[in-house]
PDB file of N, CA, C and O in Angstrom, chain B, residues numbered from 101:
ATOM      1  N   MET B 101       6.398 -13.041   6.840  1.00  0.00           N
ATOM      2  CA  MET B 101       5.329 -12.765   7.773  1.00  0.00           C
ATOM      3  C   MET B 101       4.368 -13.943   7.768  1.00  0.00           C
ATOM      4  O   MET B 101       3.882 -14.359   6.716  1.00  0.00           O
ATOM      5  N   LYS B 102       4.106 -14.465   8.928  1.00  0.00           N
ATOM      6  CA  LYS B 102       3.217 -15.610   9.064  1.00  0.00           C
ATOM      7  C   LYS B 102       1.897 -15.135   9.677  1.00  0.00           C
ATOM      8  O   LYS B 102       1.822 -14.886  10.881  1.00  0.00           O
ATOM      9  N   LEU B 103       0.860 -15.012   8.846  1.00  0.00           N
ATOM     10  CA  LEU B 103      -0.406 -14.494   9.323  1.00  0.00           C
ATOM     11  C   LEU B 103      -1.113 -15.403  10.315  1.00  0.00           C
ATOM     12  O   LEU B 103      -1.921 -14.931  11.115  1.00  0.00           O
ATOM     13  N   SER B 104      -0.826 -16.689  10.276  1.00  0.00           N
ATOM     14  CA  SER B 104      -1.534 -17.608  11.162  1.00  0.00           C
ATOM     15  C   SER B 104      -1.332 -17.261  12.641  1.00  0.00           C
ATOM     16  O   SER B 104      -2.195 -17.555  13.468  1.00  0.00           O
ATOM     17  N   SER B 105      -0.211 -16.645  12.974  1.00  0.00           N
ATOM     18  CA  SER B 105       0.021 -16.248  14.369  1.00  0.00           C
ATOM     19  C   SER B 105      -0.584 -14.888  14.662  1.00  0.00           C
ATOM     20  O   SER B 105      -0.582 -14.448  15.812  1.00  0.00           O
ATOM     21  N   GLN B 106      -1.099 -14.216  13.648  1.00  0.00           N
ATOM     22  CA  GLN B 106      -1.653 -12.891  13.798  1.00  0.00           C
ATOM     23  C   GLN B 106      -3.158 -12.880  13.553  1.00  0.00           C
ATOM     24  O   GLN B 106      -3.680 -11.918  12.990  1.00  0.00           O
ATOM     25  N   ILE B 107      -3.851 -13.910  13.958  1.00  0.00           N
ATOM     26  CA  ILE B 107      -5.299 -14.002  13.804  1.00  0.00           C
ATOM     27  C   ILE B 107      -5.925 -14.040  15.192  1.00  0.00           C
ATOM     28  O   ILE B 107      -5.588 -14.893  16.013  1.00  0.00           O
ATOM     29  N   LYS B 108      -6.831 -13.117  15.441  1.00  0.00           N
ATOM     30  CA  LYS B 108      -7.482 -13.029  16.747  1.00  0.00           C
ATOM     31  C   LYS B 108      -8.981 -12.791  16.559  1.00  0.00           C
ATOM     32  O   LYS B 108      -9.397 -12.173  15.579  1.00  0.00           O
ATOM     33  N   PRO B 109      -9.785 -13.281  17.496  1.00  0.00           N
ATOM     34  CA  PRO B 109     -11.230 -13.018  17.426  1.00  0.00           C
ATOM     35  C   PRO B 109     -11.534 -11.583  17.822  1.00  0.00           C
ATOM     36  O   PRO B 109     -10.724 -10.919  18.469  1.00  0.00           O
ATOM     37  N   ILE B 110     -12.704 -11.115  17.429  1.00  0.00           N
ATOM     38  CA  ILE B 110     -13.087  -9.745  17.721  1.00  0.00           C
ATOM     39  C   ILE B 110     -13.159  -9.481  19.228  1.00  0.00           C
ATOM     40  O   ILE B 110     -12.940  -8.354  19.672  1.00  0.00           O
ATOM     41  N   SER B 111     -13.460 -10.505  20.002  1.00  0.00           N
ATOM     42  CA  SER B 111     -13.507 -10.330  21.456  1.00  0.00           C
ATOM     43  C   SER B 111     -12.116  -9.965  21.993  1.00  0.00           C
ATOM     44  O   SER B 111     -12.007  -9.200  22.951  1.00  0.00           O
ATOM     45  N   TYR B 112     -11.066 -10.501  21.391  1.00  0.00           N
ATOM     46  CA  TYR B 112      -9.698 -10.175  21.807  1.00  0.00           C
ATOM     47  C   TYR B 112      -9.412  -8.712  21.504  1.00  0.00           C
ATOM     48  O   TYR B 112      -8.779  -8.023  22.304  1.00  0.00           O
ATOM     49  N   LEU B 113      -9.870  -8.239  20.360  1.00  0.00           N
ATOM     50  CA  LEU B 113      -9.682  -6.837  19.994  1.00  0.00           C
ATOM     51  C   LEU B 113     -10.370  -5.937  21.006  1.00  0.00           C
ATOM     52  O   LEU B 113      -9.795  -4.941  21.444  1.00  0.00           O
ATOM     53  N   LYS B 114     -11.577  -6.275  21.373  1.00  0.00           N
ATOM     54  CA  LYS B 114     -12.336  -5.467  22.336  1.00  0.00           C
ATOM     55  C   LYS B 114     -11.640  -5.409  23.697  1.00  0.00           C
ATOM     56  O   LYS B 114     -11.613  -4.361  24.343  1.00  0.00           O
ATOM     57  N   ALA B 115     -11.094  -6.511  24.115  1.00  0.00           N
ATOM     58  CA  ALA B 115     -10.493  -6.605  25.446  1.00  0.00           C
ATOM     59  C   ALA B 115      -9.047  -6.078  25.495  1.00  0.00           C
ATOM     60  O   ALA B 115      -8.569  -5.711  26.568  1.00  0.00           O
ATOM     61  N   HIS B 116      -8.352  -6.037  24.360  1.00  0.00           N
ATOM     62  CA  HIS B 116      -6.928  -5.695  24.374  1.00  0.00           C
ATOM     63  C   HIS B 116      -6.569  -4.601  23.370  1.00  0.00           C
ATOM     64  O   HIS B 116      -5.468  -4.626  22.821  1.00  0.00           O
ATOM     65  N   ALA B 117      -7.443  -3.660  23.116  1.00  0.00           N
ATOM     66  CA  ALA B 117      -7.218  -2.660  22.083  1.00  0.00           C
ATOM     67  C   ALA B 117      -5.901  -1.888  22.253  1.00  0.00           C
ATOM     68  O   ALA B 117      -5.133  -1.762  21.299  1.00  0.00           O
ATOM     69  N   ALA B 118      -5.641  -1.382  23.436  1.00  0.00           N
ATOM     70  CA  ALA B 118      -4.422  -0.590  23.652  1.00  0.00           C
ATOM     71  C   ALA B 118      -3.168  -1.440  23.450  1.00  0.00           C
ATOM     72  O   ALA B 118      -2.195  -0.978  22.854  1.00  0.00           O
ATOM     73  N   GLU B 119      -3.188  -2.657  23.934  1.00  0.00           N
ATOM     74  CA  GLU B 119      -2.052  -3.571  23.762  1.00  0.00           C
ATOM     75  C   GLU B 119      -1.842  -3.897  22.277  1.00  0.00           C
ATOM     76  O   GLU B 119      -0.706  -3.968  21.807  1.00  0.00           O
ATOM     77  N   ILE B 120      -2.921  -4.089  21.562  1.00  0.00           N
ATOM     78  CA  ILE B 120      -2.831  -4.389  20.138  1.00  0.00           C
ATOM     79  C   ILE B 120      -2.192  -3.231  19.381  1.00  0.00           C
ATOM     80  O   ILE B 120      -1.314  -3.444  18.546  1.00  0.00           O
ATOM     81  N   VAL B 121      -2.628  -2.007  19.669  1.00  0.00           N
ATOM     82  CA  VAL B 121      -2.060  -0.829  19.000  1.00  0.00           C
ATOM     83  C   VAL B 121      -0.567  -0.738  19.276  1.00  0.00           C
ATOM     84  O   VAL B 121       0.212  -0.468  18.361  1.00  0.00           O
ATOM     85  N   LYS B 122      -0.157  -0.955  20.507  1.00  0.00           N
ATOM     86  CA  LYS B 122       1.255  -0.902  20.861  1.00  0.00           C
ATOM     87  C   LYS B 122       2.053  -1.964  20.100  1.00  0.00           C
ATOM     88  O   LYS B 122       3.119  -1.680  19.555  1.00  0.00           O
ATOM     89  N   THR B 123       1.527  -3.179  20.072  1.00  0.00           N
ATOM     90  CA  THR B 123       2.196  -4.291  19.408  1.00  0.00           C
ATOM     91  C   THR B 123       2.295  -4.056  17.904  1.00  0.00           C
ATOM     92  O   THR B 123       3.328  -4.342  17.299  1.00  0.00           O
ATOM     93  N   LEU B 124       1.225  -3.535  17.295  1.00  0.00           N
ATOM     94  CA  LEU B 124       1.258  -3.252  15.862  1.00  0.00           C
ATOM     95  C   LEU B 124       2.348  -2.243  15.529  1.00  0.00           C
ATOM     96  O   LEU B 124       3.046  -2.389  14.525  1.00  0.00           O
ATOM     97  N   ASN B 125       2.496  -1.229  16.358  1.00  0.00           N
ATOM     98  CA  ASN B 125       3.504  -0.214  16.107  1.00  0.00           C
ATOM     99  C   ASN B 125       4.919  -0.739  16.278  1.00  0.00           C
ATOM    100  O   ASN B 125       5.841  -0.262  15.616  1.00  0.00           O
ATOM    101  N   ILE B 126       5.101  -1.703  17.146  1.00  0.00           N
ATOM    102  CA  ILE B 126       6.421  -2.295  17.372  1.00  0.00           C
ATOM    103  C   ILE B 126       6.755  -3.317  16.284  1.00  0.00           C
ATOM    104  O   ILE B 126       7.809  -3.240  15.652  1.00  0.00           O
ATOM    105  N   ASN B 127       5.850  -4.273  16.071  1.00  0.00           N
ATOM    106  CA  ASN B 127       6.113  -5.394  15.154  1.00  0.00           C
ATOM    107  C   ASN B 127       5.882  -5.059  13.694  1.00  0.00           C
ATOM    108  O   ASN B 127       6.489  -5.661  12.808  1.00  0.00           O
ATOM    109  N   ARG B 128       4.996  -4.088  13.438  1.00  0.00           N
ATOM    110  CA  ARG B 128       4.639  -3.700  12.069  1.00  0.00           C
ATOM    111  C   ARG B 128       4.126  -4.871  11.259  1.00  0.00           C
ATOM    112  O   ARG B 128       4.376  -4.963  10.057  1.00  0.00           O
ATOM    113  N   GLU B 129       3.401  -5.773  11.922  1.00  0.00           N
ATOM    114  CA  GLU B 129       2.767  -6.895  11.232  1.00  0.00           C
ATOM    115  C   GLU B 129       1.263  -6.733  11.363  1.00  0.00           C
ATOM    116  O   GLU B 129       0.777  -6.390  12.441  1.00  0.00           O
ATOM    117  N   PRO B 130       0.514  -6.970  10.292  1.00  0.00           N
ATOM    118  CA  PRO B 130      -0.937  -6.809  10.366  1.00  0.00           C
ATOM    119  C   PRO B 130      -1.581  -7.855  11.273  1.00  0.00           C
ATOM    120  O   PRO B 130      -1.019  -8.924  11.512  1.00  0.00           O
ATOM    121  N   LEU B 131      -2.756  -7.526  11.764  1.00  0.00           N
ATOM    122  CA  LEU B 131      -3.522  -8.427  12.622  1.00  0.00           C
ATOM    123  C   LEU B 131      -4.856  -8.697  11.955  1.00  0.00           C
ATOM    124  O   LEU B 131      -5.577  -7.761  11.608  1.00  0.00           O
ATOM    125  N   VAL B 132      -5.193  -9.962  11.771  1.00  0.00           N
ATOM    126  CA  VAL B 132      -6.460 -10.351  11.179  1.00  0.00           C
ATOM    127  C   VAL B 132      -7.466 -10.569  12.299  1.00  0.00           C
ATOM    128  O   VAL B 132      -7.210 -11.323  13.237  1.00  0.00           O
ATOM    129  N   ILE B 133      -8.616  -9.902  12.196  1.00  0.00           N
ATOM    130  CA  ILE B 133      -9.675 -10.041  13.195  1.00  0.00           C
ATOM    131  C   ILE B 133     -10.777 -10.891  12.609  1.00  0.00           C
ATOM    132  O   ILE B 133     -11.229 -10.659  11.487  1.00  0.00           O
ATOM    133  N   THR B 134     -11.209 -11.886  13.380  1.00  0.00           N
ATOM    134  CA  THR B 134     -12.275 -12.764  12.923  1.00  0.00           C
ATOM    135  C   THR B 134     -13.570 -12.483  13.681  1.00  0.00           C
ATOM    136  O   THR B 134     -13.567 -12.000  14.813  1.00  0.00           O
ATOM    137  N   GLN B 135     -14.656 -12.800  13.022  1.00  0.00           N
ATOM    138  CA  GLN B 135     -15.977 -12.715  13.650  1.00  0.00           C
ATOM    139  C   GLN B 135     -16.729 -13.952  13.232  1.00  0.00           C
ATOM    140  O   GLN B 135     -16.873 -14.236  12.043  1.00  0.00           O
ATOM    141  N   ASN B 136     -17.210 -14.691  14.218  1.00  0.00           N
ATOM    142  CA  ASN B 136     -17.884 -15.967  13.970  1.00  0.00           C
ATOM    143  C   ASN B 136     -17.015 -16.913  13.144  1.00  0.00           C
ATOM    144  O   ASN B 136     -17.511 -17.635  12.279  1.00  0.00           O
ATOM    145  N   GLY B 137     -15.715 -16.898  13.423  1.00  0.00           N
ATOM    146  CA  GLY B 137     -14.791 -17.815  12.775  1.00  0.00           C
ATOM    147  C   GLY B 137     -14.341 -17.422  11.386  1.00  0.00           C
ATOM    148  O   GLY B 137     -13.560 -18.145  10.768  1.00  0.00           O
ATOM    149  N   GLU B 138     -14.814 -16.290  10.876  1.00  0.00           N
ATOM    150  CA  GLU B 138     -14.431 -15.844   9.545  1.00  0.00           C
ATOM    151  C   GLU B 138     -13.589 -14.578   9.624  1.00  0.00           C
ATOM    152  O   GLU B 138     -13.881 -13.684  10.419  1.00  0.00           O
ATOM    153  N   ALA B 139     -12.552 -14.498   8.809  1.00  0.00           N
ATOM    154  CA  ALA B 139     -11.728 -13.284   8.757  1.00  0.00           C
ATOM    155  C   ALA B 139     -12.600 -12.130   8.243  1.00  0.00           C
ATOM    156  O   ALA B 139     -13.260 -12.259   7.212  1.00  0.00           O
ATOM    157  N   LYS B 140     -12.599 -11.014   8.961  1.00  0.00           N
ATOM    158  CA  LYS B 140     -13.436  -9.879   8.596  1.00  0.00           C
ATOM    159  C   LYS B 140     -12.648  -8.614   8.313  1.00  0.00           C
ATOM    160  O   LYS B 140     -12.985  -7.886   7.379  1.00  0.00           O
ATOM    161  N   VAL B 141     -11.606  -8.325   9.093  1.00  0.00           N
ATOM    162  CA  VAL B 141     -10.831  -7.118   8.896  1.00  0.00           C
ATOM    163  C   VAL B 141      -9.349  -7.383   9.156  1.00  0.00           C
ATOM    164  O   VAL B 141      -8.969  -8.354   9.810  1.00  0.00           O
ATOM    165  N   VAL B 142      -8.538  -6.488   8.623  1.00  0.00           N
ATOM    166  CA  VAL B 142      -7.104  -6.505   8.889  1.00  0.00           C
ATOM    167  C   VAL B 142      -6.746  -5.157   9.482  1.00  0.00           C
ATOM    168  O   VAL B 142      -7.129  -4.115   8.951  1.00  0.00           O
ATOM    169  N   ILE B 143      -6.012  -5.178  10.582  1.00  0.00           N
ATOM    170  CA  ILE B 143      -5.557  -3.971  11.244  1.00  0.00           C
ATOM    171  C   ILE B 143      -4.046  -3.897  11.091  1.00  0.00           C
ATOM    172  O   ILE B 143      -3.340  -4.891  11.262  1.00  0.00           O
ATOM    173  N   GLN B 144      -3.554  -2.685  10.763  1.00  0.00           N
ATOM    174  CA  GLN B 144      -2.115  -2.518  10.643  1.00  0.00           C
ATOM    175  C   GLN B 144      -1.716  -1.127  11.118  1.00  0.00           C
ATOM    176  O   GLN B 144      -2.557  -0.235  11.227  1.00  0.00           O
ATOM    177  N   ASP B 145      -0.432  -0.946  11.399  1.00  0.00           N
ATOM    178  CA  ASP B 145       0.061   0.344  11.845  1.00  0.00           C
ATOM    179  C   ASP B 145       0.041   1.326  10.676  1.00  0.00           C
ATOM    180  O   ASP B 145       0.062   0.920   9.514  1.00  0.00           O
ATOM    181  N   ILE B 146       0.001   2.606  10.990  1.00  0.00           N
ATOM    182  CA  ILE B 146      -0.159   3.646   9.975  1.00  0.00           C
ATOM    183  C   ILE B 146       1.036   3.710   9.015  1.00  0.00           C
ATOM    184  O   ILE B 146       0.848   3.943   7.821  1.00  0.00           O
ATOM    185  N   GLU B 147       2.246   3.509   9.510  1.00  0.00           N
ATOM    186  CA  GLU B 147       3.420   3.560   8.626  1.00  0.00           C
ATOM    187  C   GLU B 147       3.369   2.461   7.568  1.00  0.00           C
ATOM    188  O   GLU B 147       3.677   2.707   6.402  1.00  0.00           O
ATOM    189  N   SER B 148       2.984   1.265   7.967  1.00  0.00           N
ATOM    190  CA  SER B 148       2.855   0.164   7.006  1.00  0.00           C
ATOM    191  C   SER B 148       1.758   0.459   6.005  1.00  0.00           C
ATOM    192  O   SER B 148       1.914   0.181   4.816  1.00  0.00           O
ATOM    193  N   TYR B 149       0.651   1.017   6.466  1.00  0.00           N
ATOM    194  CA  TYR B 149      -0.451   1.367   5.581  1.00  0.00           C
ATOM    195  C   TYR B 149       0.010   2.401   4.549  1.00  0.00           C
ATOM    196  O   TYR B 149      -0.227   2.235   3.352  1.00  0.00           O
ATOM    197  N   GLU B 150       0.663   3.461   5.011  1.00  0.00           N
ATOM    198  CA  GLU B 150       1.118   4.510   4.098  1.00  0.00           C
ATOM    199  C   GLU B 150       2.128   3.961   3.095  1.00  0.00           C
ATOM    200  O   GLU B 150       2.093   4.310   1.915  1.00  0.00           O
ATOM    201  N   GLN B 151       3.013   3.116   3.562  1.00  0.00           N
ATOM    202  CA  GLN B 151       4.004   2.511   2.656  1.00  0.00           C
ATOM    203  C   GLN B 151       3.299   1.667   1.594  1.00  0.00           C
ATOM    204  O   GLN B 151       3.668   1.708   0.421  1.00  0.00           O
ATOM    205  N   GLY B 152       2.304   0.919   1.999  1.00  0.00           N
ATOM    206  CA  GLY B 152       1.538   0.112   1.041  1.00  0.00           C
ATOM    207  C   GLY B 152       0.822   0.972   0.025  1.00  0.00           C
ATOM    208  O   GLY B 152       0.769   0.624  -1.155  1.00  0.00           O
ATOM    209  N   GLN B 153       0.261   2.103   0.468  1.00  0.00           N
ATOM    210  CA  GLN B 153      -0.420   3.021  -0.439  1.00  0.00           C
ATOM    211  C   GLN B 153       0.547   3.627  -1.451  1.00  0.00           C
ATOM    212  O   GLN B 153       0.221   3.751  -2.631  1.00  0.00           O
ATOM    213  N   GLU B 154       1.736   4.004  -0.986  1.00  0.00           N
ATOM    214  CA  GLU B 154       2.751   4.545  -1.885  1.00  0.00           C
ATOM    215  C   GLU B 154       3.196   3.491  -2.901  1.00  0.00           C
ATOM    216  O   GLU B 154       3.388   3.804  -4.076  1.00  0.00           O
ATOM    217  N   THR B 155       3.357   2.263  -2.460  1.00  0.00           N
ATOM    218  CA  THR B 155       3.739   1.185  -3.354  1.00  0.00           C
ATOM    219  C   THR B 155       2.660   0.965  -4.411  1.00  0.00           C
ATOM    220  O   THR B 155       2.970   0.784  -5.589  1.00  0.00           O
ATOM    221  N   MET B 156       1.410   0.981  -3.998  1.00  0.00           N
ATOM    222  CA  MET B 156       0.310   0.801  -4.953  1.00  0.00           C
ATOM    223  C   MET B 156       0.285   1.931  -5.977  1.00  0.00           C
ATOM    224  O   MET B 156       0.045   1.688  -7.159  1.00  0.00           O
ATOM    225  N   ALA B 157       0.531   3.158  -5.536  1.00  0.00           N
ATOM    226  CA  ALA B 157       0.541   4.298  -6.460  1.00  0.00           C
ATOM    227  C   ALA B 157       1.667   4.139  -7.484  1.00  0.00           C
ATOM    228  O   ALA B 157       1.471   4.409  -8.669  1.00  0.00           O
ATOM    229  N   LEU B 158       2.830   3.708  -7.035  1.00  0.00           N
ATOM    230  CA  LEU B 158       3.950   3.506  -7.951  1.00  0.00           C
ATOM    231  C   LEU B 158       3.663   2.392  -8.938  1.00  0.00           C
ATOM    232  O   LEU B 158       4.014   2.499 -10.113  1.00  0.00           O
ATOM    233  N   LEU B 159       3.028   1.320  -8.473  1.00  0.00           N
ATOM    234  CA  LEU B 159       2.687   0.215  -9.363  1.00  0.00           C
ATOM    235  C   LEU B 159       1.656   0.645 -10.411  1.00  0.00           C
ATOM    236  O   LEU B 159       1.708   0.190 -11.554  1.00  0.00           O
ATOM    237  N   LYS B 160       0.720   1.519 -10.025  1.00  0.00           N
ATOM    238  CA  LYS B 160      -0.263   2.023 -10.986  1.00  0.00           C
ATOM    239  C   LYS B 160       0.413   2.873 -12.051  1.00  0.00           C
ATOM    240  O   LYS B 160       0.072   2.777 -13.230  1.00  0.00           O
ATOM    241  N   VAL B 161       1.370   3.706 -11.647  1.00  0.00           N
ATOM    242  CA  VAL B 161       2.105   4.526 -12.616  1.00  0.00           C
ATOM    243  C   VAL B 161       2.895   3.627 -13.561  1.00  0.00           C
ATOM    244  O   VAL B 161       2.933   3.870 -14.768  1.00  0.00           O
ATOM    245  N   LEU B 162       3.521   2.597 -13.018  1.00  0.00           N
ATOM    246  CA  LEU B 162       4.274   1.662 -13.836  1.00  0.00           C
ATOM    247  C   LEU B 162       3.364   0.942 -14.827  1.00  0.00           C
ATOM    248  O   LEU B 162       3.709   0.800 -16.001  1.00  0.00           O
ATOM    249  N   ALA B 163       2.202   0.488 -14.356  1.00  0.00           N
ATOM    250  CA  ALA B 163       1.250  -0.212 -15.235  1.00  0.00           C
ATOM    251  C   ALA B 163       0.767   0.719 -16.345  1.00  0.00           C
ATOM    252  O   ALA B 163       0.635   0.300 -17.495  1.00  0.00           O
ATOM    253  N   LEU B 164       0.508   1.962 -16.010  1.00  0.00           N
ATOM    254  CA  LEU B 164       0.081   2.928 -17.019  1.00  0.00           C
ATOM    255  C   LEU B 164       1.172   3.125 -18.065  1.00  0.00           C
ATOM    256  O   LEU B 164       0.893   3.157 -19.263  1.00  0.00           O
ATOM    257  N   GLY B 165       2.404   3.256 -17.610  1.00  0.00           N
ATOM    258  CA  GLY B 165       3.525   3.409 -18.536  1.00  0.00           C
ATOM    259  C   GLY B 165       3.681   2.198 -19.445  1.00  0.00           C
ATOM    260  O   GLY B 165       3.933   2.340 -20.642  1.00  0.00           O
ATOM    261  N   MET B 166       3.533   1.020 -18.878  1.00  0.00           N
ATOM    262  CA  MET B 166       3.657  -0.206 -19.679  1.00  0.00           C
ATOM    263  C   MET B 166       2.523  -0.283 -20.712  1.00  0.00           C
ATOM    264  O   MET B 166       2.737  -0.724 -21.842  1.00  0.00           O
ATOM    265  N   ARG B 167       1.339   0.140 -20.324  1.00  0.00           N
ATOM    266  CA  ARG B 167       0.196   0.137 -21.254  1.00  0.00           C
ATOM    267  C   ARG B 167       0.457   1.122 -22.391  1.00  0.00           C
ATOM    268  O   ARG B 167       0.185   0.818 -23.552  1.00  0.00           O
ATOM    269  N   GLN B 168       0.979   2.288 -22.061  1.00  0.00           N
ATOM    270  CA  GLN B 168       1.270   3.283 -23.095  1.00  0.00           C
ATOM    271  C   GLN B 168       2.359   2.789 -24.043  1.00  0.00           C
ATOM    272  O   GLN B 168       2.294   3.053 -25.244  1.00  0.00           O
ATOM    273  N   ILE B 169       3.342   2.087 -23.531  1.00  0.00           N
ATOM    274  CA  ILE B 169       4.380   1.510 -24.387  1.00  0.00           C
ATOM    275  C   ILE B 169       3.753   0.479 -25.312  1.00  0.00           C
ATOM    276  O   ILE B 169       4.047   0.458 -26.507  1.00  0.00           O
ATOM    277  N   GLY B 170       2.891  -0.376 -24.772  1.00  0.00           N
ATOM    278  CA  GLY B 170       2.215  -1.384 -25.578  1.00  0.00           C
ATOM    279  C   GLY B 170       1.362  -0.800 -26.675  1.00  0.00           C
ATOM    280  O   GLY B 170       1.217  -1.394 -27.743  1.00  0.00           O
ATOM    281  N   GLU B 171       0.786   0.385 -26.411  1.00  0.00           N
ATOM    282  CA  GLU B 171      -0.052   1.070 -27.404  1.00  0.00           C
ATOM    283  C   GLU B 171       0.769   1.907 -28.371  1.00  0.00           C
ATOM    284  O   GLU B 171       0.217   2.504 -29.295  1.00  0.00           O
ATOM    285  N   GLY B 172       2.073   1.957 -28.172  1.00  0.00           N
ATOM    286  CA  GLY B 172       2.935   2.731 -29.040  1.00  0.00           C
ATOM    287  C   GLY B 172       2.920   4.217 -28.743  1.00  0.00           C
ATOM    288  O   GLY B 172       3.376   5.019 -29.558  1.00  0.00           O
ATOM    289  N   ARG B 173       2.408   4.585 -27.600  1.00  0.00           N
ATOM    290  CA  ARG B 173       2.327   6.005 -27.230  1.00  0.00           C
ATOM    291  C   ARG B 173       3.611   6.406 -26.510  1.00  0.00           C
ATOM    292  O   ARG B 173       3.620   6.655 -25.305  1.00  0.00           O
ATOM    293  N   ILE B 174       4.687   6.460 -27.280  1.00  0.00           N
ATOM    294  CA  ILE B 174       6.004   6.796 -26.733  1.00  0.00           C
ATOM    295  C   ILE B 174       6.615   7.883 -27.594  1.00  0.00           C
ATOM    296  O   ILE B 174       6.177   8.122 -28.719  1.00  0.00           O
ATOM    297  N   GLN B 175       7.621   8.532 -27.057  1.00  0.00           N
ATOM    298  CA  GLN B 175       8.385   9.515 -27.813  1.00  0.00           C
ATOM    299  C   GLN B 175       9.824   9.480 -27.310  1.00  0.00           C
ATOM    300  O   GLN B 175      10.086   9.102 -26.168  1.00  0.00           O
ATOM    301  N   PRO B 176      10.736   9.875 -28.165  1.00  0.00           N
ATOM    302  CA  PRO B 176      12.147   9.881 -27.744  1.00  0.00           C
ATOM    303  C   PRO B 176      12.347  10.800 -26.532  1.00  0.00           C
ATOM    304  O   PRO B 176      11.689  11.834 -26.415  1.00  0.00           O
ATOM    305  N   ALA B 177      13.239  10.423 -25.656  1.00  0.00           N
ATOM    306  CA  ALA B 177      13.496  11.207 -24.451  1.00  0.00           C
ATOM    307  C   ALA B 177      13.929  12.617 -24.781  1.00  0.00           C
ATOM    308  O   ALA B 177      13.565  13.558 -24.077  1.00  0.00           O
ATOM    309  N   GLU B 178      14.702  12.778 -25.841  1.00  0.00           N
ATOM    310  CA  GLU B 178      15.165  14.105 -26.245  1.00  0.00           C
ATOM    311  C   GLU B 178      13.990  15.027 -26.558  1.00  0.00           C
ATOM    312  O   GLU B 178      13.995  16.196 -26.172  1.00  0.00           O
ATOM    313  N   ASP B 179      12.983  14.501 -27.260  1.00  0.00           N
ATOM    314  CA  ASP B 179      11.793  15.310 -27.585  1.00  0.00           C
ATOM    315  C   ASP B 179      11.019  15.678 -26.323  1.00  0.00           C
ATOM    316  O   ASP B 179      10.546  16.806 -26.182  1.00  0.00           O
ATOM    317  N   ALA B 180      10.896  14.737 -25.428  1.00  0.00           N
ATOM    318  CA  ALA B 180      10.167  15.012 -24.168  1.00  0.00           C
ATOM    319  C   ALA B 180      10.876  16.077 -23.350  1.00  0.00           C
ATOM    320  O   ALA B 180      10.233  16.967 -22.792  1.00  0.00           O
ATOM    321  N   LEU B 181      12.199  15.990 -23.276  1.00  0.00           N
ATOM    322  CA  LEU B 181      12.970  16.985 -22.523  1.00  0.00           C
ATOM    323  C   LEU B 181      12.860  18.367 -23.161  1.00  0.00           C
ATOM    324  O   LEU B 181      12.761  19.363 -22.444  1.00  0.00           O
ATOM    325  N   LYS B 182      12.876  18.449 -24.468  1.00  0.00           N
ATOM    326  CA  LYS B 182      12.712  19.736 -25.153  1.00  0.00           C
ATOM    327  C   LYS B 182      11.352  20.346 -24.813  1.00  0.00           C
ATOM    328  O   LYS B 182      11.246  21.542 -24.540  1.00  0.00           O
ATOM    329  N   ARG B 183      10.323  19.513 -24.835  1.00  0.00           N
ATOM    330  CA  ARG B 183       8.976  19.976 -24.528  1.00  0.00           C
ATOM    331  C   ARG B 183       8.900  20.479 -23.092  1.00  0.00           C
ATOM    332  O   ARG B 183       8.305  21.527 -22.840  1.00  0.00           O
ATOM    333  N   LEU B 184       9.484  19.762 -22.158  1.00  0.00           N
ATOM    334  CA  LEU B 184       9.474  20.162 -20.747  1.00  0.00           C
ATOM    335  C   LEU B 184      10.261  21.462 -20.546  1.00  0.00           C
ATOM    336  O   LEU B 184       9.819  22.349 -19.816  1.00  0.00           O
ATOM    337  N   ARG B 185      11.421  21.573 -21.190  1.00  0.00           N
ATOM    338  CA  ARG B 185      12.216  22.795 -21.077  1.00  0.00           C
ATOM    339  C   ARG B 185      11.456  23.991 -21.631  1.00  0.00           C
ATOM    340  O   ARG B 185      11.537  25.095 -21.092  1.00  0.00           O
ATOM    341  N   GLY B 186      10.718  23.765 -22.710  1.00  0.00           N
ATOM    342  CA  GLY B 186       9.923  24.828 -23.309  1.00  0.00           C
ATOM    343  C   GLY B 186       8.840  25.313 -22.374  1.00  0.00           C
ATOM    344  O   GLY B 186       8.570  26.513 -22.321  1.00  0.00           O
ATOM    345  N   ARG B 187       8.215  24.422 -21.638  1.00  0.00           N
ATOM    346  CA  ARG B 187       7.197  24.798 -20.646  1.00  0.00           C
ATOM    347  C   ARG B 187       7.817  25.616 -19.510  1.00  0.00           C
ATOM    348  O   ARG B 187       7.208  26.564 -19.013  1.00  0.00           O
ATOM    349  N   ARG B 188       9.013  25.245 -19.112  1.00  0.00           N
ATOM    350  CA  ARG B 188       9.679  25.927 -18.008  1.00  0.00           C
ATOM    351  C   ARG B 188      10.016  27.355 -18.364  1.00  0.00           C
ATOM    352  O   ARG B 188      10.023  28.220 -17.488  1.00  0.00           O
ATOM    353  N   GLU B 189      10.295  27.627 -19.622  1.00  0.00           N
ATOM    354  CA  GLU B 189      10.689  28.962 -20.055  1.00  0.00           C
ATOM    355  C   GLU B 189       9.489  29.914 -20.164  1.00  0.00           C
ATOM    356  O   GLU B 189       9.675  31.127 -20.252  1.00  0.00           O
ATOM    357  N   LEU B 190       8.283  29.385 -20.161  1.00  0.00           N
ATOM    358  CA  LEU B 190       7.085  30.247 -20.296  1.00  0.00           C
ATOM    359  C   LEU B 190       6.828  31.028 -19.069  1.00  0.00           C
ATOM    360  O   LEU B 190       5.867  31.795 -19.016  1.00  0.00           O
TER     361      LEU B 190
END
């Protein structure tokens, strides 16, 4: 993805909002909006946004797991499965 082709001034957003929404849904590439020559916001389609949020959530879970491993907070899989099975039987 080349963001340089996806940079538009805020005036373009104001004048072409419907076209921008349609294009975002088709291309699934974010659009950078500038104001006074500075990048201010990024607009993207909802599916890409949701996918990014899911990816971030998975990365946070992975980072937490790696931290717990580093701290030695682990247990054998067999013990964990026994504990989970015990909860299910309650």
